[in-house]
C-alpha atoms as one frame of an Amber mdcrd trajectory, in Angstrom:
protein
  75.134  81.428-151.139  73.757  84.347-153.071  76.835  86.556-153.384  76.980
  90.213-154.401  80.277  90.780-156.222  81.123  94.457-156.585  83.559  95.307
-159.364  82.538  92.224-161.331  83.566  93.918-164.597  87.049  94.694-163.355
  90.369  92.886-163.672  89.895  90.692-160.593  86.113  90.448-160.705  86.139
  89.004-164.208  88.388  86.178-162.972  86.559  85.698-159.672  82.955  85.453
-160.907  83.347  82.098-162.721  85.357  80.668-159.796  82.526  81.506-157.399
  79.950  80.072-159.779  81.938  76.855-160.164  81.956  76.563-156.354  78.146
  76.518-156.387  77.364  80.116-155.480  74.824  82.359-157.208  76.698  85.512
-158.221  75.069  88.903-158.662  77.284  91.639-160.071  77.456  95.348-159.323
  79.766  97.643-161.266  79.930 101.202-162.567  81.182  99.805-165.882  84.050
 102.249-166.259  86.408  99.453-167.359  83.905  97.032-168.887  85.378  97.538
-172.363  88.995  96.843-171.323  88.813  93.399-172.928  91.699  91.391-174.377
  90.450  88.253-176.079  86.879  86.898-176.109  84.162  88.932-174.414  83.679
  87.519-170.906  80.291  86.212-169.794  79.366  88.451-166.884  76.921  87.599
-164.103  73.712  89.590-164.120  73.768  92.807-162.153  73.118  96.533-162.329
  75.419  99.203-163.693  75.580 101.503-160.705  78.201 103.710-159.120  79.334
 102.457-155.719  78.402 105.843-154.267  74.796 105.330-155.417  74.161 101.884
-153.959  70.843 101.500-152.116  69.332  98.938-149.753  67.655  97.346-152.763
  71.035  96.274-154.153  71.854  94.168-151.075  68.383  92.784-150.424  68.287
  88.982-150.390  72.075  88.653-150.415  73.883  86.201-148.125  77.407  87.583
-148.594  79.217  90.509-150.221  82.612  90.363-151.913  83.672  93.965-152.273
  86.301  94.541-154.970  85.076  97.821-156.497  87.453 100.766-156.003  89.699
 103.280-157.680  92.265 100.596-157.799  95.850 101.803-157.802  98.229 104.400
-156.442  98.456 106.710-159.516  94.658 106.977-159.665  94.506 107.714-155.971
  97.141 110.419-156.215  95.416 111.987-159.244  92.214 112.606-157.297  92.696
 111.965-153.559  89.278 113.347-152.642  87.539 110.943-155.051  89.638 108.071
-153.751  88.430 108.681-150.199  84.847 109.278-151.380  84.692 106.038-153.373
  87.165 103.713-151.687  86.440 104.739-148.095  83.067 106.400-147.575  81.117
 104.476-150.218  82.638 101.179-149.085  81.638 101.712-145.455  78.178 102.812
-146.534  77.816  99.593-148.553  78.836  97.577-145.493  76.282  99.338-143.295
  73.535  98.666-145.831  74.629  95.045-146.049  74.553  94.598-142.276  71.091
  96.160-142.077  69.912  93.791-144.827  71.064  90.728-142.894  74.206  89.962
-144.896  76.327  87.696-142.730  79.767  87.795-144.383  81.514  90.768-145.995
  84.824  90.038-147.729  86.742  93.248-148.285  89.521  93.498-150.876  92.245
  95.346-149.013  95.915  95.400-149.989  99.415  94.639-148.750 100.151  98.260
-149.686  98.892  99.140-146.202 102.390  98.152-144.999 103.843 100.772-147.347
 107.180 101.892-145.992 107.774  98.810-143.854 111.495  98.736-144.653 113.965
  95.975-143.838 113.984  92.371-144.977 111.835  90.848-142.232 108.527  89.300
-143.292 105.558  91.534-142.483 102.607  89.828-140.786  99.080  91.125-140.270
  99.808  92.598-136.830 102.658  94.770-138.146 102.316  98.568-138.023 100.432
  99.966-141.001 102.404 102.646-142.856 100.434 103.559-146.006 102.232 106.083
-148.214  99.488 106.806-150.796  95.821 107.898-150.673  94.855 104.492-152.130
  96.525 102.546-149.325  95.329 105.019-146.686  91.735 104.575-147.863  92.060
 100.815-147.375  93.300 101.262-143.803  90.359 103.527-142.996  87.842 101.011
-144.349  89.355  98.174-142.323  89.070 100.297-139.165  85.441 101.205-139.841
  84.429  97.649-140.745  85.909  96.455-137.454  83.461  98.776-135.672  80.559
  97.193-137.599  81.492  93.596-136.741  79.056  91.812-134.428  77.519  88.418
-133.799  75.652  88.465-137.099  77.939  90.478-139.401  81.417  89.149-140.168
  83.789  91.420-142.089  87.019  89.848-143.369  89.967  91.937-144.575  91.741
  90.289-147.498  95.053  92.107-147.936  95.993  91.058-151.450  99.559  91.176
-152.657 100.100  92.949-155.991  98.061  91.044-158.550  99.384  89.622-161.803
  98.246  87.294-164.552  95.899  87.172-167.486  92.298  88.291-167.114  89.819
  88.776-169.977  89.649  92.351-168.665  93.320  93.147-168.605  95.257  95.647
-166.545  98.641  96.693-167.907  99.448  99.112-165.071 100.510  96.514-162.495
 104.120  95.512-162.357 104.385  92.038-163.910 101.651  92.626-166.504 103.341
  95.876-167.471 106.865  94.507-167.748 105.776  91.524-169.872 103.840  93.780
-172.239 106.709  96.217-172.583 109.124  93.347-173.231 106.979  91.888-176.005
 106.244  95.207-177.683 109.705  96.769-177.430 112.162  93.955-176.716 113.087
  95.693-173.471 112.151  95.040-169.852 112.124  98.625-168.668 112.418  99.375
-164.928 112.258 103.054-163.983 113.070 102.559-160.285 116.421 101.307-159.063
 114.998  97.777-158.906 115.665  97.269-155.193 112.152  97.509-153.650 110.553
  94.268-152.496 107.136  93.411-153.875 104.782  90.587-152.867 102.896  89.274
-155.906  99.872  86.993-156.317  98.050  85.660-159.374  94.473  86.856-159.994
  93.284  83.225-160.025  94.842  82.602-156.602  93.068  85.688-155.253  89.784
  84.283-156.594  90.457  80.926-154.922  91.340  82.633-151.631  88.137  84.682
-151.571  86.076  81.597-152.376  87.777  79.712-149.532  87.151  82.592-147.109
  83.516  82.720-148.165  83.057  79.039-147.297  85.219  78.991-144.143  83.777
  78.534-140.632  82.866  81.864-139.073  85.301  81.515-136.190  88.196  81.050
-138.611  87.744  84.377-140.395  85.447  86.666-138.377  86.816  90.236-138.149
  90.328  89.117-139.137  92.894  90.462-141.580  94.688  88.070-143.924  97.620
  88.620-146.248  96.815  86.880-149.539  99.741  85.507-151.512 102.775  83.254
-151.138 106.242  83.843-149.693 107.812  82.394-152.858 106.471  85.441-154.710
 108.182  87.982-152.444 110.580  89.360-155.059 112.465  92.548-155.847 111.492
  94.555-158.900 114.859  93.651-160.443 114.113  89.949-159.908 110.716  90.372
-161.534 112.430  91.966-164.536 114.871  89.058-164.849 112.033  86.526-164.816
 110.225  88.502-167.496 113.366  88.454-169.647 113.480  84.671-169.288 109.829
  84.390-170.352 110.107  86.712-173.368 112.803  85.435-175.679 115.251  88.105
-176.772 114.108  90.729-174.262 116.806  92.646-172.386 116.524  94.172-168.921
 117.171  97.902-168.607 117.050  99.448-165.128 117.248 103.226-165.482 116.805
 104.223-161.830 115.389 107.538-163.007 112.554 107.392-160.452 114.925 106.544
-157.619 114.219 104.111-154.797 110.498 103.504-154.296 109.584 103.936-150.581
 107.029 101.114-150.928 109.152  98.094-150.088 108.005  95.126-148.043 108.181
  91.321-147.847 105.048  89.646-146.539 104.210  86.665-144.337 101.186  84.790
-145.717 101.004  81.991-143.154  97.938  83.212-141.239  95.550  82.480-144.118
  97.042  79.027-144.661  96.509  78.368-140.960  92.879  79.507-141.097  92.144
  77.592-144.317  93.843  74.188-144.085  95.049  72.945-147.448  95.053  76.346
-149.138  98.154  77.528-150.955  98.795  79.659-154.016  99.350  77.769-157.249
 101.091  80.369-159.423 104.691  81.620-159.385 105.896  84.860-160.929 107.738
  82.901-163.643 104.597  80.952-164.573 102.606  84.173-164.661 105.124  85.833
-166.979 104.907  82.898-169.392 101.101  82.914-169.248 100.937  86.646-169.935
 103.378  86.492-172.828 101.344  83.692-174.409  98.038  85.550-173.929  99.453
  88.812-175.304 100.668  87.032-178.430  97.501  84.962-178.856  95.161  87.939
-178.589  97.289  90.380-180.582  98.179  92.974-177.960  99.113  96.303-179.585
 101.134  99.197-178.237  98.133 101.544-178.412  95.882  99.161-176.480  98.638
  98.437-173.961  99.128 102.122-173.197  95.536 103.334-173.485  92.839 100.658
-173.156  94.537  98.623-170.432  95.947 101.443-168.286  93.385 102.663-165.751
  94.625 106.242-165.584  94.585 106.583-169.389  91.050 105.145-169.609  89.688
 107.622-167.076  91.527 110.573-168.588  90.131 109.732-172.032  86.602 109.360
-170.638  86.929 112.714-168.901  88.354 114.487-171.945  85.663 113.198-174.305
  82.878 114.008-171.841  81.810 110.436-171.160  82.235 110.968-167.407  82.022
 114.099-165.301  84.514 115.502-162.806  83.348 113.014-160.174  83.908 110.045
-162.546  80.184 109.423-162.870  78.688 108.665-166.279  77.075 111.696-167.919
  73.397 111.151-168.597
């Protein structure tokens, strides 16, 4: 297929593009480029595609495309809370507009990167499946719920949206993010000798490696229509349902000499949930995630050492909120996070 990959210069997109290409698809990128320079290691080889804000996409950008994989978004809870109105403008309204343009252009499959954060304050120890009540507790998660609802209304005999509710991502990408839990704890352990947890460590988190997300999207792209049409899927593995304290212990095992320190200063995080991932395995026979949290911690520690991660880069270049604040303060972007011309 000819696949439009939005957010191809992001953390996940940089991992996903070569996986799609290896599967035989022609990949066209689309990205605002806000995080294109967040590179750790060799410069990645990006697919061709325009630098364009998601809010400025036109029919021309989806012309001749067979499928869309939509990753582009303001991509975490702190960013969403910093500017809720921009989060809804970009993550919700612009995403639905892209889907409408895609449907009008004859795109047949639209894979949407949602999140397990839609379960938010699920509570309890029972596994949460896709038909569980959605209880988002942040503007980021709420925006994802709204998009899923609106895409459902667009689904028809020719246009198949699929809602890929990713667990919290981890693992090395040439365009690194240090503001997601495992990546952050490994970096802090290497740079300070301490695995620092600011919550009380009790919340449950479902985790999934970036490479497993890429494999899941590729499988969903190639799946029979009836298996995925207008369905939500949790993406991850039950073995990676872990508490934050357990994540910290696995990081300490991966980084020799690092000690765990749980301060509890931020209290108990209301976002706590364990997730059932069996629906996707049922829809895609033979699919399962390959990476464990422990393997990911070892991979990250090795990559951080190999590519010379520094404290300044860890805190500034690879933290989304810091990147956007710096761009705003130096006038590179305006108040709407668009590039200044």
